[in-house]
C-alpha positions as a Markdown table, in Angstrom:
| # | Residue | x | y | z |
|---|---|---|---|---|
| 1 | Unk | 90.4 | 112.5 | 137.7 |
| 2 | Unk | 91.4 | 114.2 | 140.9 |
| 3 | Unk | 93.0 | 117.6 | 140.8 |
| 4 | Unk | 96.1 | 118.5 | 142.9 |
| 5 | Unk | 95.4 | 120.9 | 145.7 |
| 6 | Unk | 97.5 | 123.2 | 147.9 |
| 7 | Unk | 97.3 | 120.4 | 150.5 |
| 8 | Unk | 98.7 | 117.9 | 148.0 |
| 9 | Unk | 101.6 | 120.3 | 147.3 |
| 10 | Unk | 102.4 | 121.0 | 150.9 |
| 11 | Unk | 102.3 | 117.3 | 151.8 |
| 12 | Unk | 104.4 | 116.2 | 148.8 |
| 13 | Unk | 107.0 | 118.9 | 149.5 |
| 14 | Unk | 107.3 | 117.5 | 153.1 |
| 15 | Unk | 107.8 | 114.0 | 151.7 |
| 16 | Unk | 110.6 | 115.2 | 149.2 |
| 17 | Unk | 112.3 | 117.1 | 152.0 |
| 18 | Unk | 112.2 | 114.0 | 154.3 |
| 19 | Unk | 113.8 | 111.9 | 151.5 |
| 20 | Unk | 116.6 | 114.4 | 151.4 |
| 21 | Unk | 116.9 | 114.3 | 155.2 |
| 22 | Unk | 117.3 | 110.5 | 154.9 |
| 23 | Unk | 119.5 | 110.3 | 151.8 |
| 24 | Unk | 121.1 | 113.7 | 151.5 |
| 25 | Unk | 120.7 | 116.2 | 148.7 |
| 26 | Unk | 122.2 | 115.2 | 145.4 |
| 27 | Unk | 121.7 | 117.9 | 142.8 |
| 28 | Unk | 120.6 | 116.6 | 139.4 |
| 29 | Unk | 119.2 | 113.4 | 140.8 |
| 30 | Unk | 115.8 | 112.2 | 141.9 |
| 31 | Unk | 115.1 | 112.3 | 145.7 |
| 32 | Unk | 114.4 | 108.6 | 145.6 |
| 33 | Unk | 115.3 | 106.0 | 143.0 |
| 34 | Unk | 118.3 | 108.2 | 142.3 |
| 35 | Unk | 120.4 | 105.5 | 140.6 |
| 36 | Unk | 118.9 | 104.2 | 137.4 |
| 37 | Unk | 119.1 | 103.6 | 133.7 |
| 38 | Unk | 116.8 | 104.3 | 130.7 |
| 39 | Unk | 115.9 | 101.8 | 128.1 |
| 40 | Unk | 113.7 | 101.7 | 125.0 |
| 41 | Unk | 111.5 | 99.0 | 123.7 |
| 42 | Unk | 107.9 | 98.1 | 122.7 |
| 43 | Unk | 104.7 | 97.0 | 124.2 |
| 44 | Unk | 102.4 | 94.5 | 122.5 |
| 45 | Unk | 99.0 | 94.1 | 124.0 |
| 46 | Unk | 96.7 | 91.0 | 124.2 |
| 47 | Unk | 93.1 | 90.9 | 123.1 |
| 48 | Unk | 92.1 | 90.7 | 126.7 |
| 49 | Unk | 93.6 | 94.2 | 127.3 |
| 50 | Unk | 91.4 | 95.9 | 124.8 |
| 51 | Unk | 88.3 | 94.1 | 126.3 |
| 52 | Unk | 89.1 | 95.7 | 129.7 |
| 53 | Unk | 90.1 | 99.2 | 128.6 |
| 54 | Unk | 89.8 | 101.7 | 125.7 |
| 55 | Unk | 93.4 | 103.0 | 126.4 |
| 56 | Unk | 95.2 | 103.5 | 123.1 |
| 57 | Unk | 98.2 | 101.3 | 124.0 |
| 58 | Unk | 95.8 | 98.4 | 124.7 |
| 59 | Unk | 94.1 | 98.7 | 121.3 |
| 60 | Unk | 97.1 | 99.2 | 119.0 |
| 61 | Unk | 99.2 | 96.4 | 117.7 |
| 62 | Unk | 102.4 | 97.9 | 119.2 |
| 63 | Unk | 103.4 | 101.0 | 121.2 |
| 64 | Unk | 106.9 | 102.3 | 121.8 |
| 65 | Unk | 108.0 | 102.6 | 125.4 |
| 66 | Unk | 110.7 | 104.2 | 127.5 |
| 67 | Unk | 111.6 | 102.3 | 130.6 |
| 68 | Unk | 113.6 | 103.2 | 133.7 |
| 69 | Unk | 115.1 | 100.5 | 135.9 |
| 70 | Unk | 116.4 | 101.8 | 139.2 |
| 71 | Unk | 117.5 | 101.2 | 142.8 |
| 72 | Unk | 115.1 | 102.4 | 145.6 |
| 73 | Unk | 117.4 | 104.7 | 147.6 |
| 74 | Unk | 118.1 | 108.4 | 147.1 |
| 75 | Unk | 121.9 | 108.0 | 146.8 |
| 76 | Unk | 123.1 | 107.9 | 143.1 |
| 77 | Unk | 126.3 | 105.9 | 144.1 |
| 78 | Unk | 124.3 | 103.3 | 146.1 |
| 79 | Unk | 125.6 | 99.7 | 146.0 |
| 80 | Unk | 123.3 | 97.4 | 144.1 |
| 81 | Unk | 123.5 | 94.9 | 147.0 |
| 82 | Unk | 123.0 | 97.5 | 149.8 |
| 83 | Unk | 120.9 | 95.7 | 152.4 |
| 84 | Unk | 119.3 | 98.9 | 153.6 |
| 85 | Unk | 117.9 | 99.8 | 150.1 |
| 86 | Unk | 117.5 | 96.5 | 148.2 |
| 87 | Unk | 114.3 | 97.3 | 146.4 |
| 88 | Unk | 114.1 | 98.1 | 142.7 |
| 89 | Unk | 111.8 | 100.1 | 140.5 |
| 90 | Unk | 110.6 | 99.7 | 136.9 |
| 91 | Unk | 108.7 | 102.7 | 135.4 |
| 92 | Unk | 107.2 | 102.4 | 131.9 |
| 93 | Unk | 106.3 | 105.3 | 129.6 |
| 94 | Unk | 104.0 | 104.4 | 126.7 |
| 95 | Unk | 104.6 | 106.9 | 123.9 |
| 96 | Unk | 101.1 | 107.3 | 122.4 |
| 97 | Unk | 101.6 | 110.3 | 120.0 |
| 98 | Unk | 104.1 | 112.9 | 119.0 |
| 99 | Unk | 101.9 | 115.0 | 116.7 |
| 100 | Unk | 99.9 | 117.3 | 116.9 |
| 101 | Unk | 100.8 | 117.1 | 120.6 |
| 102 | Unk | 102.9 | 114.7 | 122.6 |
| 103 | Unk | 100.8 | 112.1 | 124.5 |
| 104 | Unk | 101.9 | 109.5 | 126.9 |
| 105 | Unk | 100.9 | 107.5 | 129.9 |
| 106 | Unk | 103.1 | 105.9 | 132.6 |
| 107 | Unk | 103.1 | 103.0 | 135.0 |
| 108 | Unk | 105.4 | 103.2 | 138.1 |
| 109 | Unk | 106.2 | 99.9 | 139.9 |
| 110 | Unk | 108.4 | 98.6 | 142.6 |
| 111 | Unk | 109.8 | 95.2 | 143.5 |
| 112 | Unk | 107.6 | 94.6 | 146.6 |
| 113 | Unk | 103.8 | 94.6 | 147.0 |
| 114 | Unk | 104.2 | 96.2 | 150.4 |
| 115 | Unk | 104.1 | 99.9 | 151.3 |
| 116 | Unk | 104.5 | 101.4 | 154.8 |
| 117 | Unk | 101.3 | 103.5 | 154.9 |
| 118 | Unk | 97.9 | 103.8 | 153.3 |
| 119 | Unk | 97.2 | 107.4 | 153.9 |
| 120 | Unk | 99.0 | 110.7 | 153.6 |
| 121 | Unk | 99.6 | 111.4 | 157.4 |
| 122 | Unk | 101.0 | 108.0 | 157.9 |
| 123 | Unk | 103.3 | 108.3 | 154.9 |
| 124 | Unk | 104.7 | 111.5 | 156.3 |
| 125 | Unk | 104.9 | 110.0 | 159.8 |
| 126 | Unk | 106.8 | 106.9 | 158.5 |
| 127 | Unk | 109.4 | 108.9 | 156.6 |
| 128 | Unk | 109.8 | 111.3 | 159.5 |
| 129 | Unk | 110.5 | 108.4 | 161.8 |
| 130 | Unk | 113.0 | 107.0 | 159.3 |
| 131 | Unk | 114.8 | 110.4 | 159.1 |
| 132 | Unk | 114.9 | 110.6 | 162.9 |
| 133 | Unk | 116.0 | 106.9 | 163.2 |
| 134 | Unk | 112.9 | 106.1 | 165.2 |
| 135 | Unk | 111.3 | 103.5 | 162.9 |
| 136 | Unk | 111.2 | 100.9 | 165.6 |
| 137 | Unk | 109.0 | 103.2 | 167.7 |
| 138 | Unk | 106.7 | 104.0 | 164.7 |
| 139 | Unk | 106.1 | 100.4 | 163.7 |
| 140 | Unk | 104.9 | 99.4 | 167.2 |
| 141 | Unk | 101.7 | 101.4 | 166.6 |
| 142 | Unk | 101.5 | 101.1 | 162.8 |
| 143 | Unk | 101.0 | 97.5 | 161.6 |
| 144 | Unk | 101.3 | 98.4 | 157.9 |
| 145 | Unk | 104.7 | 99.9 | 158.4 |
| 146 | Unk | 105.7 | 96.8 | 160.4 |
| 147 | Unk | 104.6 | 94.6 | 157.6 |
| 148 | Unk | 106.6 | 96.6 | 155.1 |
| 149 | Unk | 109.7 | 96.6 | 157.2 |
| 150 | Unk | 109.5 | 92.9 | 157.9 |
| 151 | Unk | 108.5 | 91.7 | 154.4 |
| 152 | Unk | 111.3 | 89.8 | 152.6 |
| 153 | Unk | 113.1 | 91.9 | 150.1 |
| 154 | Unk | 115.6 | 89.5 | 148.4 |
| 155 | Unk | 118.3 | 90.7 | 146.1 |
| 156 | Unk | 117.6 | 90.1 | 142.4 |
| 157 | Unk | 120.1 | 88.1 | 140.4 |
| 158 | Unk | 119.3 | 90.4 | 137.5 |
| 159 | Unk | 116.9 | 93.1 | 136.5 |
| 160 | Unk | 115.7 | 90.6 | 133.9 |
| 161 | Unk | 114.6 | 88.2 | 136.7 |
| 162 | Unk | 112.9 | 90.7 | 139.1 |
| 163 | Unk | 109.2 | 91.2 | 139.4 |
| 164 | Unk | 107.4 | 94.4 | 140.1 |
| 165 | Unk | 104.1 | 95.7 | 141.6 |
| 166 | Unk | 102.1 | 98.9 | 141.1 |
| 167 | Unk | 101.1 | 99.1 | 144.8 |
| 168 | Unk | 98.1 | 101.3 | 144.1 |
| 169 | Unk | 94.9 | 100.2 | 142.4 |
| 170 | Unk | 93.6 | 101.7 | 139.1 |
| 171 | Unk | 90.3 | 101.7 | 137.2 |
| 172 | Unk | 90.2 | 100.2 | 133.7 |
| 173 | Unk | 87.3 | 101.5 | 131.7 |
| 174 | Unk | 86.0 | 99.5 | 128.8 |
| 175 | Unk | 84.0 | 100.4 | 125.7 |
| 176 | Unk | 80.7 | 99.7 | 127.5 |
| 177 | Unk | 81.9 | 102.0 | 130.4 |
| 178 | Unk | 82.4 | 98.9 | 132.5 |
| 179 | Unk | 84.9 | 99.6 | 135.3 |
| 180 | Unk | 87.4 | 97.0 | 136.4 |
| 181 | Unk | 89.7 | 97.7 | 139.4 |
| 182 | Unk | 93.1 | 96.3 | 139.0 |
| 183 | Unk | 96.7 | 96.3 | 140.3 |
| 184 | Unk | 99.5 | 95.9 | 137.8 |
| 185 | Unk | 102.2 | 93.3 | 138.1 |
| 186 | Unk | 105.2 | 93.0 | 135.8 |
| 187 | Unk | 106.7 | 89.5 | 135.7 |
| 188 | Unk | 109.9 | 88.6 | 133.9 |
| 189 | Unk | 109.5 | 86.0 | 131.1 |
| 190 | Unk | 112.8 | 84.4 | 132.2 |
| 191 | Unk | 111.3 | 83.7 | 135.6 |
| 192 | Unk | 112.0 | 85.2 | 139.1 |
| 193 | Unk | 115.4 | 84.5 | 140.6 |
| 194 | Unk | 117.1 | 86.0 | 143.6 |
| 195 | Unk | 120.4 | 85.9 | 145.4 |
| 196 | Unk | 121.0 | 84.9 | 149.1 |
| 197 | Unk | 122.8 | 87.4 | 151.3 |
| 198 | Unk | 126.2 | 85.7 | 150.9 |
| 199 | Unk | 125.9 | 85.7 | 147.1 |
| 200 | Unk | 124.8 | 89.4 | 147.1 |
| 201 | Unk | 127.7 | 90.4 | 149.3 |
| 202 | Unk | 130.2 | 89.0 | 146.8 |
| 203 | Unk | 128.8 | 91.0 | 143.9 |
| 204 | Unk | 130.5 | 94.1 | 142.5 |
| 205 | Unk | 128.9 | 97.5 | 143.3 |
| 206 | Unk | 127.0 | 97.9 | 140.1 |
| 207 | Unk | 126.3 | 94.2 | 139.3 |
| 208 | Unk | 122.7 | 94.8 | 138.2 |
| 209 | Unk | 123.7 | 97.4 | 135.6 |
| 210 | Unk | 126.8 | 95.5 | 134.5 |
| 211 | Unk | 124.7 | 92.3 | 134.0 |
| 212 | Unk | 122.0 | 94.3 | 132.2 |
| 213 | Unk | 124.5 | 95.5 | 129.6 |
| 214 | Unk | 125.7 | 91.9 | 129.0 |
| 215 | Unk | 122.1 | 90.6 | 128.9 |
| 216 | Unk | 121.1 | 93.0 | 126.2 |
| 217 | Unk | 124.1 | 92.1 | 124.1 |
| 218 | Unk | 122.5 | 88.6 | 123.7 |
| 219 | Unk | 118.9 | 89.8 | 123.1 |
| 220 | Unk | 116.0 | 91.7 | 124.5 |
| 221 | Unk | 114.5 | 91.5 | 128.0 |
| 222 | Unk | 110.8 | 90.6 | 128.1 |
| 223 | Unk | 108.3 | 91.1 | 130.8 |
| 224 | Unk | 104.6 | 90.2 | 131.0 |
| 225 | Unk | 102.3 | 93.1 | 132.1 |
| 226 | Unk | 99.5 | 91.6 | 134.2 |
| 227 | Unk | 96.4 | 92.9 | 135.9 |
| 228 | Unk | 95.3 | 91.5 | 139.2 |
| 229 | Unk | 91.5 | 91.8 | 139.1 |
| 230 | Unk | 89.7 | 93.0 | 142.2 |
| 231 | Unk | 86.4 | 91.4 | 143.2 |
| 232 | Unk | 83.4 | 92.9 | 144.9 |
| 233 | Unk | 84.3 | 94.0 | 148.4 |
| 234 | Unk | 88.1 | 94.3 | 147.7 |
| 235 | Unk | 89.6 | 97.5 | 149.1 |
| 236 | Unk | 90.8 | 99.7 | 146.3 |
| 237 | Unk | 91.7 | 103.0 | 148.0 |
| 238 | Unk | 94.3 | 101.7 | 150.5 |
| 239 | Unk | 97.5 | 100.2 | 149.1 |
| 240 | Unk | 98.3 | 98.4 | 152.4 |
| 241 | Unk | 95.3 | 96.2 | 152.1 |
| 242 | Unk | 96.3 | 93.3 | 149.8 |
| 243 | Unk | 93.9 | 91.3 | 147.7 |
| 244 | Unk | 93.9 | 87.5 | 148.0 |
| 245 | Unk | 96.4 | 85.7 | 145.8 |
| 246 | Unk | 93.5 | 83.7 | 144.4 |
| 247 | Unk | 92.3 | 86.8 | 142.5 |
| 248 | Unk | 92.4 | 86.4 | 138.7 |
| 249 | Unk | 95.5 | 87.6 | 136.8 |
| 250 | Unk | 94.9 | 88.8 | 133.3 |
| 251 | Unk | 97.8 | 89.2 | 130.8 |
| 252 | Unk | 97.6 | 92.6 | 129.3 |
| 253 | Unk | 100.6 | 92.3 | 127.0 |
| 254 | Unk | 104.4 | 91.9 | 126.7 |
| 255 | Unk | 107.0 | 94.6 | 127.3 |
| 256 | Unk | 110.2 | 94.0 | 125.3 |
| 257 | Unk | 113.2 | 96.1 | 126.3 |
| 258 | Unk | 115.7 | 96.2 | 123.5 |
| 259 | Unk | 118.5 | 98.7 | 124.2 |
| 260 | Unk | 119.8 | 101.2 | 126.7 |
| 261 | Unk | 119.0 | 104.8 | 125.7 |
| 262 | Unk | 122.1 | 106.7 | 124.4 |
| 263 | Unk | 123.3 | 109.2 | 127.0 |
| 264 | Unk | 121.1 | 107.6 | 129.6 |
| 265 | Unk | 122.6 | 109.5 | 132.5 |
| 266 | Unk | 122.0 | 112.9 | 131.0 |
| 267 | Unk | 118.6 | 111.9 | 129.6 |
| 268 | Unk | 117.4 | 110.9 | 133.1 |
| 269 | Unk | 118.0 | 114.5 | 134.3 |
| 270 | Unk | 115.9 | 116.0 | 131.5 |
| 271 | Unk | 113.2 | 113.4 | 131.2 |
| 272 | Unk | 109.8 | 114.5 | 132.6 |
| 273 | Unk | 108.9 | 112.5 | 135.7 |
| 274 | Unk | 107.1 | 109.2 | 135.4 |
| 275 | Unk | 103.5 | 110.1 | 136.6 |
| 276 | Unk | 101.5 | 107.6 | 138.6 |
| 277 | Unk | 98.3 | 109.4 | 137.4 |
| 278 | Unk | 97.4 | 107.7 | 134.1 |
| 279 | Unk | 96.0 | 110.8 | 132.3 |
| 280 | Unk | 94.7 | 108.7 | 129.4 |
| 281 | Unk | 91.4 | 107.5 | 128.1 |
| 282 | Unk | 90.4 | 104.1 | 129.5 |
| 283 | Unk | 92.5 | 104.2 | 132.7 |
| 284 | Unk | 91.8 | 106.2 | 135.8 |
| 285 | Unk | 93.1 | 106.5 | 139.4 |
| 286 | Unk | 91.2 | 104.7 | 142.1 |
| 287 | Unk | 90.3 | 106.6 | 145.2 |
| 288 | Unk | 93.8 | 105.9 | 146.7 |
| 289 | Unk | 95.1 | 109.3 | 148.0 |
| 290 | Unk | 98.7 | 108.2 | 147.6 |
| 291 | Unk | 98.4 | 108.3 | 143.8 |
| 292 | Unk | 98.1 | 112.1 | 143.8 |
| 293 | Unk | 100.7 | 112.4 | 146.6 |
| 294 | Unk | 103.3 | 110.4 | 144.6 |
| 295 | Unk | 102.5 | 112.4 | 141.4 |
| 296 | Unk | 103.1 | 115.7 | 143.1 |
| 297 | Unk | 106.1 | 114.5 | 145.0 |
| 298 | Unk | 107.7 | 113.2 | 141.7 |
| 299 | Unk | 106.9 | 116.6 | 140.0 |
| 300 | Unk | 108.7 | 118.5 | 142.8 |
| 301 | Unk | 111.6 | 116.1 | 142.7 |
| 302 | Unk | 111.8 | 116.3 | 138.9 |
| 303 | Unk | 111.6 | 120.1 | 138.8 |
| 304 | Unk | 114.6 | 120.3 | 141.1 |
| 305 | Unk | 116.8 | 118.2 | 138.7 |
């Protein structure tokens, strides 16, 4: 597992500061994905999961989870149908143990498989351009950023019908020490459904959260946790290089979200940040440098809440 360095800290601080240049500073809230809600539920793995990894939540019959659904921007009052920030996030925390010490592992995902940069300097460069309103200049010389900007980002009809991607690759390590590189996908069991721009524009400001409350009154929300399996030669240390859609998808299990956490707004301020670094037996980061960058940036943002 990589160890954060002074360089990680300095770069992550730059990223957090740039987010606040873009969205403003909102005390008590995350620098990005500021608007969100916490839920609780369970994860039930498949037998295929335990064959790929020795991680505890892949070997147990069931594991409790805390989930956070969110909007992508850094403004806590953001409209759910804001065309400038119409991505969503789903972070999962697997609660592995509470005694003798608390153990957990997290997965952080977003609703697009695209990211504007595959290395730390380009990440900083992209967000600096965004803060300076010079994105058009930046994307002329950075094709990954252009692909991210131009990728379709449709409005979800519901959090329950949105799909999510881990962006970065990870290593699953099995009992025989066999390593499998994967990218996570989280797919709603109700199917993926989106709104067109006209439909989205007619929605109330908090339509995703209002609909979520109503949806949970009728029953839980279920997602399938999938692993897209890399093949020999696939790039695993650059999140802007996509693997072919023909790559095998393995179902790792089902996430069932049952209820909104009481006092969700206050709990979000106190909850330890969702860490992209797995920090658990059986799952390791790939060589992607952005995993550590995200981890340290989230730590800085969380400490400031």
